[in-house]
C-alpha positions in Angstrom: 4.6 35.8 1.0 4.5 33.5 -2.0 1.1 31.9 -2.7 0.7 28.8 -4.8 -1.0 29.4 -8.1 -3.8 27.0 -7.2 -4.7 27.1 -3.4 -5.5 23.7 -1.9 -9.1 22.5 -2.1 -10.9 21.7 1.1 -13.5 19.1 0.1 -13.1 16.8 3.2 -13.1 19.8 5.5 -16.5 20.8 4.2 -18.0 17.7 5.8 -19.7 18.2 9.2 -17.4 18.7 12.2 -17.9 15.2 13.5 -15.8 13.8 10.7 -12.6 15.5 11.9 -10.8 17.8 14.4 -9.6 21.1 13.0 -5.9 21.3 14.1 -2.8 22.9 12.8 0.5 21.0 12.5 3.1 21.8 15.1 6.1 23.8 13.9 9.6 22.3 13.8 12.9 23.8 14.5 15.0 23.4 11.4 13.2 21.8 8.4 15.3 20.6 5.5 14.5 18.6 2.3 15.4 15.0 2.2 13.4 14.4 -1.0 10.8 16.1 -3.1 9.1 14.0 -5.7 9.2 16.2 -8.8 7.6 13.5 -11.0 4.6 13.2 -8.7 4.3 16.9 -8.3 4.2 17.4 -12.0 1.5 14.6 -12.4 -0.6 16.5 -9.8 -0.1 19.8 -11.6 1.5 21.5 -8.6 3.4 24.8 -8.9 7.0 23.4 -8.7 8.5 26.8 -8.0 6.3 27.3 -5.0 6.3 23.7 -3.5 10.0 23.2 -4.0 10.9 26.6 -2.7 11.3 27.9 0.8 7.6 28.5 1.3 6.7 25.0 0.2 9.3 23.6 2.6 7.8 25.3 5.5 4.2 24.3 4.5 5.2 20.6 4.2 7.1 20.9 7.5 4.0 22.2 9.2 5.5 25.6 10.0 3.1 27.5 7.7 -0.4 27.1 6.5 -1.5 27.6 2.9 -3.9 30.6 2.8 -7.5 29.7 2.9 -6.8 26.1 4.0 -8.0 24.3 7.2 -5.8 21.4 8.3 -7.7 18.6 9.9 -7.2 15.3 11.6 -9.6 12.6 10.6 -11.8 10.7 13.0 -12.0 6.9 12.8 -12.2 3.8 14.9 -11.1 0.3 14.1 -10.3 -3.3 15.0 -6.6 -3.7 15.8 -5.5 -7.3 15.7 -9.2 -8.2 16.0 -9.7 -6.0 19.1 -12.3 -3.2 18.9 -11.0 0.3 19.6 -13.9 2.8 19.4 -11.8 5.9 18.8 -8.5 6.1 17.0 -8.2 8.9 14.4 -5.1 10.7 13.0 -2.9 10.9 16.0 0.1 12.3 14.1 -1.2 13.3 10.7 -2.9 16.4 9.2 -4.8 16.7 5.9 -3.8 20.1 4.5 -6.3 20.0 1.7 -6.6 18.5 -1.8 -5.3 19.0 -5.3 -6.9 18.2 -8.6 -4.9 16.9 -11.5 -5.5 17.6 -15.2 -7.8 14.6 -15.5 -10.1 15.9 -12.7 -9.0 13.4 -10.1 -8.8 14.8 -6.6 -6.0 13.8 -4.2 -5.7 14.6 -0.5 -2.4 16.0 0.7 -1.5 14.8 4.2 1.5 15.4 6.5 2.5 12.5 8.8 4.7 13.0 11.8 3.5 16.6 11.9 2.6 16.9 15.6 -0.1 15.9 18.1 -3.9 16.1 17.4 -6.9 15.5 19.6 -6.6 11.8 18.6 -3.0 11.3 19.7 -3.8 9.1 22.7 -0.8 10.5 24.6 1.6 10.1 21.6 4.0 12.8 20.6 2.6 13.1 17.1 6.0 12.8 15.6 7.8 10.3 13.3 11.4 9.2 13.2 13.5 9.2 10.1 13.4 5.4 9.6 9.7 4.9 9.2 9.4 8.1 7.0 12.0 6.9 4.6 10.7 3.4 4.6 7.2 4.5 3.7 8.6 6.9 1.1 10.6 4.2 -0.7 8.0 1.5 -0.2 5.0 3.4 -1.4 6.8 4.7 -4.5 8.1 1.3 -5.3 4.6 -0.2 -5.0 3.3 2.4 -7.4 5.9 1.5 -10.0 5.2 -2.1 -9.4 1.7 -1.4 -10.5 0.0 -1.7 -7.1 -2.6 0.9 -6.1 -1.1 2.9 -3.2 -0.8 6.1 -1.4 2.3 8.0 -2.7 5.1 10.1 -1.3 5.4 13.7 -2.3 8.1 14.8 0.1 10.3 13.7 3.1 11.6 16.4 5.4 13.9 16.3 8.3 12.8 18.4 11.2 16.1 19.2 12.9 14.6 17.7 16.1 15.0 14.4 18.0 12.1 12.0 18.7 12.2 9.7 21.6 11.5 6.0 20.9 13.6 3.2 22.3 16.4 5.8 21.9 16.6 9.3 20.5 16.2 9.4 16.7 16.2 12.1 14.1 12.7 13.4 13.4 11.1 13.6 10.0 7.8 14.3 8.2 6.4 12.6 5.1 3.9 14.2 2.8 1.5 11.5 1.6 -0.9 11.7 -1.4 -4.0 9.6 -1.7 -7.2 9.7 -3.6 -8.6 9.8 -0.1 -7.7 8.6 3.4 -11.2 7.2 4.2 -10.9 3.8 5.8 -13.1 1.0 6.9 -12.6 2.4 10.4 -14.1 5.7 9.3 -17.4 3.9 8.7 -17.0 2.0 12.0 -16.6 5.2 13.9 -20.1 6.4 13.0 -21.8 3.0 13.0 -20.6 2.5 16.6 -22.2 5.9 17.6 -25.4 5.1 15.8 -24.9 8.1 13.6 -26.7 6.8 10.5 -27.0 10.1 8.8 -23.2 10.5 9.0 -22.8 7.0 7.4 -24.8 8.2 4.4 -22.9 11.5 4.3 -19.6 9.5 4.3 -20.8 7.1 1.7 -21.9 10.0 -0.5 -18.4 11.6 -0.1 -16.8 8.3 -1.1 -19.1 8.0 -4.2 -18.3 11.5 -5.3 -14.5 11.0 -4.8 -14.0 7.4 -6.0 -17.1 6.1 -7.7 -18.8 9.1 -9.4 -20.7 6.8 -11.8 -22.9 5.8 -8.9 -24.1 9.3 -8.2 -27.9 9.5 -8.7 -28.2 5.7 -8.8 -31.3 4.4 -6.9 -29.1 1.5 -5.5 -25.9 3.5 -5.0 -25.1 2.2 -1.5 -25.3 -1.5 -2.3 -23.3 -0.9 -5.5 -20.8 1.2 -3.5 -20.2 -1.7 -1.2 -19.8 -4.1 -4.1 -17.3 -1.7 -5.8 -15.2 -1.4 -2.6 -15.1 -5.2 -2.2 -14.1 -5.6 -5.9 -11.2 -3.2 -5.5 -9.9 -4.8 -2.4 -10.0 -8.3 -4.0 -7.9 -6.9 -6.8 -5.5 -5.2 -4.5 -4.9 -8.2 -2.2 -4.3 -10.4 -5.2 -1.6 -7.9 -6.4 0.0 -8.0 -3.0 0.1 -11.8 -3.0 1.5 -12.0 -6.5 4.6 -9.9 -5.6 5.2 -11.3 -2.1 4.2 -8.2 -0.3 3.2 -8.5 3.4 1.4 -5.5 4.9 2.0 -6.5 8.5 -0.8 -4.6 10.2 -4.1 -5.1 8.3 -6.3 -3.5 10.9 -9.6 -2.1 9.7 -8.3 1.4 10.2 -5.5 0.5 7.8 -7.8 -0.5 4.9 -8.7 2.3 2.6 -12.1 2.2 0.7 -10.3 3.6 -2.3 -8.6 0.2 -2.8 -5.1 1.8 -2.3 -2.4 0.3 -0.1 -2.1 2.6 3.0 -0.1 2.8 6.2 3.1 0.9 5.5 4.4 0.5 9.0 6.1 -2.9 9.4 5.5 -4.0 5.8 8.0 -6.2 4.0 8.6 -8.3 1.0 9.3 -12.0 1.2 12.7 -13.3 0.3 12.5 -17.1 0.3 9.0 -18.3 -0.2 7.0 -19.6 2.8 3.2 -19.0 3.1 3.4 -18.4 6.8 5.9 -15.6 6.6 5.5 -12.9 9.2 7.7 -9.9 9.8 5.8 -7.5 12.0 7.1 -7.5 15.5 3.6 -6.9 16.9 2.0 -9.7 15.0 2.8 -12.3 17.6 0.4 -15.0 16.4 0.7 -14.5 12.7 -2.8 -13.0 12.2 -1.5 -11.0 9.2 0.9 -13.6 7.8 1.3 -13.7 4.0 -1.2 -16.6 3.5 -3.7 -15.0 5.8 -4.0 -11.7 4.0 -6.9 -12.6 1.7 -8.9 -14.0 4.7 -8.2 -10.9 6.8 -9.3 -8.7 3.9 -12.6 -10.5 3.7 -13.0 -10.2 7.5 -12.4 -6.5 7.3 -14.9 -6.1 4.5 -17.4 -8.0 6.5 -17.0 -5.4 9.2 -17.6 -2.7 6.5 -20.7 -4.5 5.3 -22.1 -4.4 8.8 -21.5 -0.6 8.8 -23.5 -0.3 5.6 -26.6 -2.1 6.9 -28.5 1.1 8.0 -28.1 2.6 4.5 -28.4 -0.5 2.3 -32.2 -0.9 2.7 -35.0 0.2 4.9 -35.9 -3.5 5.6 -33.4 -5.1 7.9 -33.6 -8.5 6.4 -33.2 -7.1 2.9 -30.2 -5.1 4.1 -28.5 -8.2 5.6 -29.1 -10.1 2.3 -27.6 -7.3 0.2 -24.6 -7.2 2.5 -24.1 -10.9 2.5 -24.4 -11.1 -1.3 -21.7 -8.4 -1.6 -19.3 -10.2 0.8 -19.8 -13.5 -1.0 -18.3 -11.9 -4.1 -14.9 -11.3 -2.5 -13.6 -14.9 -2.8 -14.4 -15.5 -6.5 -13.2 -12.0 -7.4 -9.9 -12.6 -5.5 -9.5 -16.1 -6.8 -9.9 -14.9 -10.4 -7.4 -12.1 -10.0 -4.9 -14.2 -8.1 -5.1 -17.4 -10.2 -5.0 -15.5 -13.5 -2.0 -13.5 -12.3 -0.2 -16.6 -10.9 -0.5 -18.4 -14.3 0.8 -15.3 -16.0 3.8 -15.3 -13.7 4.8 -18.7 -15.3 4.0 -17.5 -18.8 0.7 -19.3 -19.2 -3.0 -18.5 -19.7 -5.3 -19.6 -16.9 -6.5 -23.2 -17.0 -7.0 -25.6 -14.1 -4.0 -27.6 -15.2 -1.8 -24.5 -15.5 -3.0 -23.3 -12.1 -2.0 -26.6 -10.6 1.4 -26.2 -12.3 1.8 -22.8 -10.8 0.9 -24.0 -7.3 3.4 -26.8 -7.7 6.0 -24.2 -8.5 5.3 -22.5 -5.2 5.5 -25.8 -3.3 8.9 -26.4 -4.8 10.1 -22.9 -3.8 9.0 -23.7 -0.3 10.6 -27.1 -0.3 13.9 -25.9 -1.5 13.9 -22.6 0.4 14.2 -20.6 -2.8 13.8 -16.9 -3.4 10.3 -15.9 -4.4 11.1 -12.9 -6.6 14.3 -14.2 -8.3 12.8 -17.6 -9.0 9.8 -16.3 -10.9 12.0 -13.8 -12.8 14.4 -16.6 -13.8 11.6 -18.4 -15.6 11.4 -15.5 -18.1 15.0 -16.3 -19.2 14.4 -19.9 -19.9 13.5 -21.4 -23.3 11.0 -24.3 -22.6 12.4 -26.1 -25.6 16.0 -26.1 -24.1 15.3 -26.8 -20.5 18.3 -29.2 -20.2 20.7 -26.5 -21.2 19.7 -23.5 -19.1 17.9 -24.7 -16.0 20.8 -24.5 -13.5 18.9 -22.2 -11.2 16.3 -24.9 -10.6 18.1 -27.9 -9.2 17.0 -30.4 -6.6 14.3 -33.0 -6.1 11.2 -32.3 -8.1 12.5 -29.6 -10.4 13.3 -31.7 -13.4 9.8 -33.1 -13.4 8.2 -29.7 -13.0 10.2 -28.1 -15.7 9.3 -30.9 -18.1 5.6 -30.3 -17.4 6.1 -26.5 -17.7 7.7 -27.0 -21.1 4.9 -29.2 -22.3 2.3 -26.6 -21.1 4.1 -23.9 -23.2 3.7 -26.2 -26.2 -0.1 -25.7 -25.9 0.1 -21.9 -25.8 -0.8 -19.8 -28.9 1.5 -16.9 -28.1 5.0 -16.8 -29.3 8.0 -17.6 -27.0 9.0 -13.9 -27.1 5.5 -12.8 -26.1 5.3 -15.2 -23.3 8.8 -14.2 -22.0 7.8 -10.6 -22.2 4.6 -11.3 -20.3 6.7 -12.9 -17.5 9.1 -10.0 -17.4 6.2 -7.5 -17.0 4.6 -9.3 -14.1 7.7 -10.7 -12.3 9.8 -7.8 -11.0 13.6 -7.8 -11.1 13.8 -5.4 -8.2 11.8 -5.2 -4.9 12.6 -3.3 -1.7 14.3 -6.1 0.1 14.2 -5.9 3.8 18.0 -6.0 4.4 18.6 -3.3 1.9 15.9 -1.1 3.4 17.5 -1.5 6.9 20.9 -0.6 5.5 19.4 2.5 3.9 17.7 3.6 7.2 20.9 3.1 9.2 22.9 5.2 6.8 20.2 7.9 6.8 20.3 8.1 10.6 23.9 9.1 10.2 23.1 11.7 7.6 23.9 9.7 4.5 21.0 9.7 2.0 22.9 8.4 -1.0 21.4 4.8 -0.7 17.9 6.3 -0.2 18.3 8.3 -3.4 19.7 5.4 -5.3 16.8 3.1 -4.3 14.3 5.6 -5.4 15.9 5.6 -8.8 16.1 1.8 -9.0 12.5 1.2 -8.0 11.1 3.5 -10.6 11.9 0.7 -13.1 11.4 -2.5 -11.1 10.6 -4.7 -14.1 13.6 -3.6 -16.2 17.0 -5.2 -16.2 19.4 -2.6 -14.7 22.7 -4.5 -14.5 24.5 -1.7 -12.8 22.2 -2.4 -9.8 22.2 -6.2 -9.7 23.5 -6.2 -6.2 20.0 -5.1 -5.0 18.5 -8.3 -6.4 20.5 -10.6 -4.1 18.7 -12.3 -1.3 20.1 -11.6 2.2 22.9 -13.7 3.7 22.1 -15.3 7.0 23.8 -12.4 8.7 21.7 -9.8 6.7 18.3 -11.5 7.1 15.7 -9.3 8.7 13.4 -11.3 10.9 11.3 -8.6 12.4 10.1 -5.2 11.2 8.6 -2.4 13.4 5.9 0.2 13.2 7.9 3.1 14.5 5.0 4.7 16.3 
């Protein structure tokens, strides 16, 4: 049997048994490659001959186990749509182990759709082809858009059918993350009163994500602050590109600051702050404009979990937690406001921020496309607004463009530099919902050509790729996707 040149590490599996359930993936009948991410594999320093070969296929399909590895399913709890669930855990996912890249960064390697675990809650542990390909394309697109995220190493068809509303082709995705520890992982142990486990988990997170805190006398308060800061930055990045996660439960928030568990996620087409796509988000809890508020709520839950390890004195612990949580709003505001001004080519000032907000208001008023409208600004010369502003017609636009041109007169940077800035923060290409749905429908019939094309296009989302201009078009009324689904 071929053996990879570097066996998988097992750092998470070295934690006490209460953190996971040792469980092997369930074999599948006829695994076949749908995609293997060579670029990511090279970045991770993986042995391509092994992982792209027959042996690697069977490992990533769950049919074989890498020697000396112990697959595990993580234990965690969580609030789902605000409702407390004391035990969730990986119901259809297995961490095979970890790999370390040339820079010393450790990444966990996880199969999803790889069979039932002790946490399956009567589920079949499997995944259909649609959610697998959606997560593959979405997570890779998010990476290339510059958003911290889990990544997709491989997508494999199983040769089996999974039963959802109807029978669908089965598939497995291999996900890579700096870790899969969630807010819900801390909740799991807090709810059980296992304070020693909370400290062990915090130490693992420090070692994996925040090694500069090791040995610090105040490492746990500083860890909480660092997690909050990363989440503030992450949510700002979501808002700035119109990304809607769709299911921001506490078990779907990673303490690494990476986007995780894509499920019913989607990108806005026309701008509206109350946009919701997830079919299970009946009351709009996780709507676009609510995402910062929900992130803070989730982090408040995390802060409660930290109380036993923040300080021996309860009042002091509560104060440390509150101080940390109070930092979320200013950190988020700074990241979002600075980013929004950059999207219209300006540095942050109160006046420029008001101008950027007015731009959003006009997008909503005229039902205009979020992504394309911001991108169009990069093509305009503020000195020649009357000549080339055809994209922005309707009540209020002439006045706004005049103010925008005047604001650019106060900038020190050259026009070319400002336009370049706008192009580097306003993508030309996003995974549009109607295109993703078409890709999934074609894949169900065995045609992966659109899937492969989209993976190519989204590697360069900020570049003009005129041969792919069709993918920039908003949906027609007939194409518009109103609801997205988890696929569980």
